[in-house]
N, C-alpha and C positions, 0 to 999 in steps of 0.2 A: 340385445340377448333374451332369447326364448327360453319361459319358463313355465312350466302347467304342473298345479299339484291336483294328483289322481282321484282319491278320496277325503274330500274334507268330512263327509259326513261321518265317519270313522271316528272322528276327533269330538263329534256332539258339537249342540247349539252353541252361540253365546260366546263364542270367542273374536278376537280382534286380530285381523289379520292386517293391520297395517303396518306392522315394522315389517313381515314378509314385504311387502309390496312396495313399501319402500326401496328394499335392497333390489327386488326384484321386479321393476316398474313393469305394467303391462302383464304380469302373470296369469294366467287362465287357469281357475280352479273347475272342478268337476266335482260333485256330490259324490257320485261312485261311476267305475267305470268298470264295466263287463270285460274278460278276457281277449274277448274280440275286436274290441276296437282300442286297447293298449296300442298296438303298434300304430294306429294312425293319431294317437293324441301325443303321442312321444318323436314323432318323425322328426320334426324340424327343433326341438327342443336342444338346447345348451345346458340346460338345470329339469331335472325331474324332481317331484317329491314325493313321495308314498309314504302309507304308512302301511299297506296290508297286502295292496296291489303288489303283483308278481313280476319282477323284472330279471327276465332269461337273457342267455346268449340270444336268440332269434329277437327280441323286442330291441337290444342293444345294436345288433347288426344293422336295422332298420332306420336306429339313428346315428345320423352320420353326424351331426352335430355334437354329440353328447358328452358334456364336460364333469360332470356333477350330478351324482344322484343321492341327494338325500332321505333319508328313512327317517320319519317322523315317530321314532319308536328306540328300544336300544337295542333290541331282535333284527340281527339283517341276513335272518335266512330265505328272505322272500326276494333276494337280490345274488345272481349268480356272481359270487366275489374272484371267484377265478378269471373268469371272462372280463369282467371290469378291470382288474390289474390289467392283462394281457393288450386291453384297449386304450389304458391309460385314462380310465373314466374314475375321477376320486371318488368315495363312498364314504359319506359321512353320517353318523346317528347320534342319537340323542340321551345322554345316561342323567340321572341321579334327579329326573326330572318329579316323579312323586316318592321319593322318600316318606317325607310326612306325612304326603294322603295314605300310602300301603302301611306303613308305620300305626298311622290312628286307627284304619283298618283293622291291621293285624290284633293289636289292645282292643277294639269292640269286639271282634268272635272270642278274645279269650275272657273278656267281662260278660261276654252273654252266653256260653258256654258254663261258667262259674255261676251265675245268678237263675240256671234253668230258664232263660229267657222266652224259647222255644215253647217249651211246656206250660210255663205261667201264661203267656198272651194267648194260648189255644184253652186252657179253663177259662180266663176273662171273658173271650169271644165267645165260650160254650153259656154263659153265665154264671161260672161256679163262683164268683165273687158275691154275688148276688145272692145266692141259697147257704152261704157260709155261716155257721153258728157262731163264730169269733170275726175279730175284728179285720183277719187276712187270710189266707191262705198258705197251708204250710207243707203243703202235698211234697214238692220236690225241695230234696236239699240242696242249698246254697254253700258253694266253697268260696273261703275268704281268699284272695291271692297274697295277702300278705303273709310273708314266711315260705311262701310255696319255692319251690325251683322251678325253674323255666330254662329247658336247653334251648339254644339256636343252633341250627345250620346252616351256616353261611354268616360269615364275621365280615362282611363287606360293609360299605355306606347304611344300608339298608339295616341289616343285621344287627348294626350296633344304635342306631336311632331306635330300633325296636328294643334293645337292652335298656338305654337310659328312659324310655317310657315307662319301662316293667320296673328297675326301680324306683323308680316313682310311687311306682306302688308296693314299694318294700319286697319284691320279691328275688332272690336270691337266684343270679343268672351266669350260667354257665354255656361256653363255645364249646361245640364239638371239634376236633380235628378235620379237617377236610375232608370228603368222600375220596378212596384213591389213592390219597397221600402218605409218601413212607417216611416225610421229616417233617411233621409236623407234629409239636411234643403235646398238643394237647391232647384229653384224652380220647379216645375214640365216640364215636355214638352209641353204640353198642354198650361200653362201659358205663355211658350215662346215663340210658333210659330205665336201668329200674328204678333209680331215685328219682325221675324226673317227674313231676305234677302238670307241667303243662310241654308240648314241644312245637316247638313254631321252624317251618321251613323258608326259608331265606337263598337259598343255592341254584345254581342255573341246572337247566335239565343235559346232563351229560352221560355218558357211556357208565360214567363212576355213580351218578344218581338215578337213572333211571329205575324205580321202583324199590327206592332206598329205603322207603318204610314197606316191608313187607311183612308177612303171614311172622317172620323169625322176630324182627322188630318189633312187633307187637305184640308178639307172647314174651318179649322182655318188660312190657309197659307193664303200669299196676294199675288193677282195677277202676281208680282213682284217677287217671293221668286224661287230659285234653290234647288232640292233638288237632294243628291247624296247620294248614297249607294255602300260603298266600305267594307260592315259589311259580310253579308249571305242575298243569296237569300230567302226571306218569312219575313224578318224584316220589310219590305213594301210590302202592296198591289199593285203591280204590274201592274194588270189592273186598279185600283184603280185609281193609279197615272198616266195612261197611259190617262185614262179618263179626267183626270184632265188637264195635257199637251193639251188635243185636244180642250178641253172647255176654252181655255185661265184662267183656274183657277191658276195654278202655270206656270214660263215662262221657266222653263227649268228642265229636268231630264237626271240625269246620273248614270248608273249601272253597277257594274261590276262582279255581281254576281246574279244568278238565284236559281230558290229551287233546281230544277232537274240540273246537271252537268255533261256532255255533255247536252246541251236538245236535246233530239233526235227527241221527237216529235214535238222543234219546240215551239216556244213563242210568245205571242202578240207581245212584243215590237220588236223581231226580224221582225216580219213580218211589224208592223209600220217603224222600220229602213228602210225597202226595198221601202216600196210604199209611206212613207210619206216625201219624204226629205228636207219639209219646217217646220219641228216638229223640235225645238231644243232640242234634243235626242242624246243621245251619249249611246252606249253600247259596253264595251270591255268585251274580253271573260276571266274573271276570272284571268287578268294578270299584277295585281297591287301588287302580291309580288313578280314577276317575272322576277328581275332584277339579271344579275350573279352573284351580289356582295351579293346579298340575299340569292338565292340558295349556290351560296360556302358555306355560312355561315351555311347555314341548314348542310352538310358534315360536317364541324369544330364541329360546336355544339354536332352532333351525336358521334364523335370518342369522346370526351371529355365526354358524358354521359357513354358512353363506359368503359370509364378509371376508371371514380369515380364510378360504380357497381363494380367493379372485386377487386377495391382497398378497397371496404365498408366489402365484403368477405374475 
């Protein structure tokens, strides 16, 4: 059985692929695969493993022996699922591999915003502590999370894990109703926003959630509130959120995702990060998922998917 993994570099370094090699002896791993090379590399494959390389209808037509496509991620938008179904090609993804990692990252962002970490780091970097007449710096008010209200959008495995961590900090946690749902008895997001001290997003990007946090939602938030997005770029209107931050209509903004990744053409929040150090703004490069443990789990879950598919056959 021939197998290829098209983009190991996208998973980072230091991973152990021995379990995949055990279930797929002779697997050929490529660090990166350019668009023009995909068809040649999958032509004789029974199993194709991909993280972000696109597997479209033309690619599948060229892979006459293809039986299984394993996506080394949760999202399967890089695979033409309709064509795969029509050709009898199984498609498997991996889920919940990074729950602990993303939840940890989310709490890090909340804590960093609450403690004004970006501003204090800038002050220390510029020598303000050495010049202080007192033993500490007090120029940026710090917020205590205990007793504060956290509103979470997305009540799946990840949202619930974030809730447990937040409760350990003695926060009051509320889940909003699913965006677009007509039968969810929980309060709507717009109902909860005026009381939120922190809003954390853990929902997929859909037609119902695109720009879920728009100017109207931001106007409903109180000026002391923090906004955290570790979901998908586009769930918030980043330009509107940045304007709200500049105008002190919210107190902090932390994002791990952008609508286009990598942001080849730049983005307003990246420019603000460079030009406006006084903003309580944190931007991380879609790295919430990227702990070594989470990345290794992707390999293990993918090997499990391979075993399950061929056992079923």
